[in-house]
N, C-alpha and C positions, 0 to 999 in steps of 0.2 A: 517122143521126138528126141533126136540127138543130132550131132553135127553131120553125120552121114546123110541125113535127110536132105541137106542142101547141096550135096555133091552134084555138080554138073547142071544144076537148075538155074534158070534165068531169074535173078533176084533184082528187083528195083527198089532202091532206097529213096523214099520221098521225103525230102527235107534233110539236108546235111546239117544245117544249122551251125551255131557257134558255141554251143554249150555242151557238146560231147555225145548227145544221144544218137544222132545220125552217124557220127564218126564211129562210135562203138558198134553200131549195126553193120556198117559197111566193112569194118575190119573183120568182124566175126564171119560175115558171109564170104568174104574173099578168102580168109584162112580155111573156111570149110570147103573150098573148092567150087564155089558157085560162080556163074557168069554174072558179074555185078555191074549194074548201072546206077549212078547217083543222079537224081534230078532235083533241082532247086531253083526257085525264082530269083535268088540272089546271084550276083555275078562272081567271077573268079577273084576279083579284088576283095570283095566283101567276105569271101570264104577262104582267104589266103592261109590263115592259120590251120584250119581243118584240112585243107588240101595238102599242105606241107606234110602232115602226119600220115597221109595216105599215098605219098609219092612212090613208095616201093611196092604198092599193090597194083595188080592188073585190073583196073577199074575204068569203065567208060563213064563220061560225064555229060550231062545235059544241063547247062547252067544258064540262068537268065530267062528260062522258059520251061514249060512242061509240054510234052508232045503226046497226044492221045495214043499214037502207035506204040510208044513204050509201055503204056498201061495195058494195052490189048495183048501185047506179046509176053508180058511178064508172067511167070508161074507163081512167084511169091512177091508180094508187095509189103515192105516194111515201112510203116507210116510214122512220121515224127508226131509226137503228141500235140504239137501246136496246130496241126492240120485238122480242121473240123471234120467230124465223121460224115457229114453230108456233102463233102467236096465232090465236084462233078467227075474228077479224074479217078477218085476211089470208086465211084459208081461204074465208071467205064471198066475198070479192072474187075469188079465184082461180076458184071455181066459177061465178061470174057472167061469166067471160071477161075480166076486167080485166087490163091490163098492170101487173104489180107490179115496182117499181123502187125506187131510193134515190138520194140525193144523190150518193154516191160512184160508183155505177154510171153515172149520167147524165154525171158529169164525165169518167169514162174514155172514154165514147162520144163526147163532144163536144170534148175537149181536143186541139188540134193539136200542142202542144208535147211535149217529152220529159219523162216523169214519173219522178221519183225517189221511191220509197216506203220508208218506215222503219217497222218494227214491232218488237215485243218486249214483254217483261213490264215492264221498267223502262228509263228513260233515253230513251224515244222523243221526248218533247217537247224536251229539252235537245239531243239529237243532231240533230233536225230543224231546230231554230232555229239551232244552231251551223253545220250544213251550209249552210243558206240564207245565213247571215251571211258565211261564207267564200266562197261562190259569188258573192255580190253584189260582193265585192271584185274579182272578175275582170271584171265588166261594163265594157265599153268598151275592154278590152285587146284588141289585135289578135291574131287567131288563137286566141282562148280556146275557141271552139267553141260559143258561145251568145250571145244578146243580153241578155235580161232574166231575172231570177230572181223566182219567186213562191213564197210559203209558205202552206200551208193544211192542211185535213184535220181530224183529231181534236184538233188543238192548241187549238181553240176560238175562236169569234168571228172567224174568218177566212173571208170569203165565197169560194166556189168557182164555183158556177154563175153568180152575178151578175157575175163578172169574166171568164168564159171567153172572151168576145168580145175581150178585151184581149190574150189570149195568142196569140203567133204560133208558127209551126212551128219557129223557131229559138230559142225560149225554153225554159227549164227550170222545172219546177214541183216543189217539195219538199213531199211529203205525209207527215204523220204518219198512219198507218193503224192503227186499233184492230182487235182480233180480231172485233168485231161488224161492222165495215166490211169486213173480209176475207171474212166469211161472205157478205156481200151481193155483192161483186164476183166471188166464186167462181161465183155464179149465171150470170154471163155469161163465165166463164173469162177474166177480165181480170187483169192484173198489171202492175207498173211496168216500165219499161225498165231502170232500175237499182233493185235491191231489196236492202235491208239489214235484218238482224235484230240487235237489241242483245243479247238474252239470252233465256233461257226459265226461268221459275220458276212455280210454281202460282199461278193467278189465275183469277177468274171461274168457279170450279167450281160456283157456284150456278146458272150457266147451262149450262155444258158437261158437268157431271157428273164427268168424270175429267180428270186431267192429260194423258193420252194424246189425248183428244178435243180438248182445248185446243191441244196441239201440232200436231195434224192441221190445224186451222184456220190456225194460223200458217204452216205449210209451204206453204199455198196461194200465198203471195207469190212463191215460187220455182217451184212446180209449174205455174202458169199463165202464166209468162213466155213470150212468143212468140219462140222461138229462131230465129235467122237467121244463117247462116254469113257473109253479106255484112256485116251490122251486128249483131254479137253483143250479146246482153243481158248485163248484169253482175249477179252474185249475190255478196253480201258477208256473211260470217259471223263471229261472235265466236269467236276461237281459244281463248278461255278457258272456253267453255261446252261441256260434253261432248256435248250433243245437237246443237248447231249445228256442232260439229266433225264429227260423223258426217254431217250434211247436206252439209258442205263436200266430204267424200270421195264422197258419193253423187252429187253434181252435177258434180264436178271435170272429168270426162272427156266431158261431154256436148257434142255438136256445137252450134255457134252460141251458146255461153255462155262467159263469162269469170268465173272464180271467184276471189274475193279473201278474205283473212282478216285480222282486225285484233286487236290486243292493246294493253293500256295501256302495255306496255313498248315498243311501236313508236314512240311519240311522240318525235320528235327533240328533243334538249336545247334547241335554240334556240327551239322552240315551248313546251316544258314550262316554261321559265324565265319566260315572260311570260304564261302562262295563269293567270287569276285564280281559277278555281273550285277548291275544295279536294278532296282525297281521290283515291284510286285509281279509284273509280267514274267520277268526272268525267274523269280522264285516259283512261279507256276510251271515254267519249263523244266526247272529242276525237279519239282514234284512229279511231273509226268515221267521224266527219265528214271526217277527212283521207283515209280510204280512198275516200270518195265524190269528194272534190276531186281525187284522183289520176287520175280518169277524164277530167279536163280539163287544159288547159295554162295554169294560172294562175301568174303570176310568184311565186316563193317569198317575195319581199319583201312582196308584197301579202297573202299568206297570213299571214305573221308579224304584220303590222299588224292584220289582222282578228282573229287569235287574241288578241292583246293587248287589243283594244277590246271583246271579248265580255264582257258583264256578267252573264250567266245570266238565268233567268226568275223571275218572281214566284212565290211559294209553293213554291219548290223549294230547300230549304235556304238560303233568302234571309235574309241578315243585315238585321235591321230597325233595331236601335238598341243602344246600351250605356248603361245607367243604373246608377249607383252600383256600377260594376264588374261588372254582370250583362249579358251579351250575349244578346240575344233573336233567335232564328231562327224564320222561318216556313217549315215544310216540310209544309204542309197538303195538298199534292198527292201526298205519299207515301202511297199507298193499299194498299201491300202490305208484308208483313214485310221482304222483301229491300230495298226502297227505304228503309224506316225504319232498317234496320241500316246501310245505306250512309251515311245522314246521321249516325248516331251515330259510326260509325268515321271519317267524314270530319272531323267536328268534333274528335274526339280527335286526329287526325293534325296538326291545326293547333296543338296545344298540346304540342309535342315536349318531352320531359323533365318533363312535368307530367301529373297525372291531373285533368282538368277536372271540376268539380262540375256534373254535368248533371241538370237536372230535365226529364223528358219528359212532355208531355201527349199521350196517344194513345188511339185507339179509333175506333169507327165501326160501320157496318153489317156484318153477317156474310156473307162471301163463301165460307164453308166452307173456309177455308184454315187449315192447322195453324200454331200459334204457338210450338212448342217452341224452335226456333232463335232466334226473336226474343226470347223470354223469357230465354234464356241471355245474349244480347247485352245486353239491358237490365240484367240483373243485374250484369254485369261493367262496363258503361259508365256507368250512371246511378246517382245517389245517391237519387233519388226518382222515382216515376212517378205521374202524375195520370191516371186512366183514365176514359173516357167511352164512351157508346154501347152497342150490343148486344154488342160483343166484350169489354167490360171484364172480366167474370168469367173468360173464357178466357185473356186476356192475363195477368191476375193469377195464375192457376194456373200458367201457364208460367214466370212470373218466380219464383214461390215454389219451383219445382222445382229451382232452382239456389241453393245457399246464398250469401248475399251481404248487404251492408248496405243494399240498396235498399229504401226504405220505399214502401208502396203507399197511395194515397189515391184516393177516388172523387169525381167531380164530377157 
């Protein structure tokens, strides 16, 4: 497949969204000469930022609704990963003989470079950004094994299809891949050359139903790797996670595959001393990134300098300010109990010898995840919890099940 495949075809982009995936697909199809229509249940006001970036493209819009006729007439349907695969409009397009694909599927089919894919329940974005940061430190070094480094995928607002022509066969691309995107690339049995899983904890059960089904989707990142004895694929597992440990043993002796495992304890002291992000969870993220880097020949001095210069990502236990002795952290990307617990424990670790007075603001939409362990952690770590959203009552119940001095408030 190449850009010419889209020339003159009727392409329907389902789900423009606000995080860049639909925007990237629409731009790609329009520049490839397709007749593009974008359909989204959100209205023009809600999608204003994305629409502004498409203002110079010849695109038709169907906003605030979906129309079956659009799906029956489309020749190619590019589906946003947030749309469940059993959506009735996708089935309409399928029955009409439409080619159904996604941004991530198209990228895997078009990208000439070596793809490094990172998935997991928590730590994907930090690990992906850190791995790309370390790999960029090797650019220009003789014998390193690649020329340029690109970063994209589920990390948000990073174009993929729009830059695919800039990627050469000796470049590397680091992708954060969500479980929804793994579902999509499984349709074409695609997977990265180097695949890593950060960990596995219950998430998105509102879509997958069971933890087992969720894990099955995640395993696809290894299951569909194209093994080759001449150029082995690399599969990287978290040695501290019981499920991924089992997967390590499962794939260890496969032909055409190199298996690696990482742990927070693996980080060499020279790197740990200069790493700025707090907590054991972030050391595990660093260990994961270093496992990826070990597949290439980067000078250790360059790696150390890159480790020291990495500042972390916005909204991920990000220190914002200190006012009147109160330190404010933004961890709004922590959308699971495990990631919230990691932040609470990480902040506590930075106050050795003290018990920090933590006020936690938490809550959100209900993904059908249990909060018992989180409640216990909040009860032990926080002095007060301000709860918001659909899950506020469930989190409160979990906190109250552990006797503590944590007071609960609702916003």
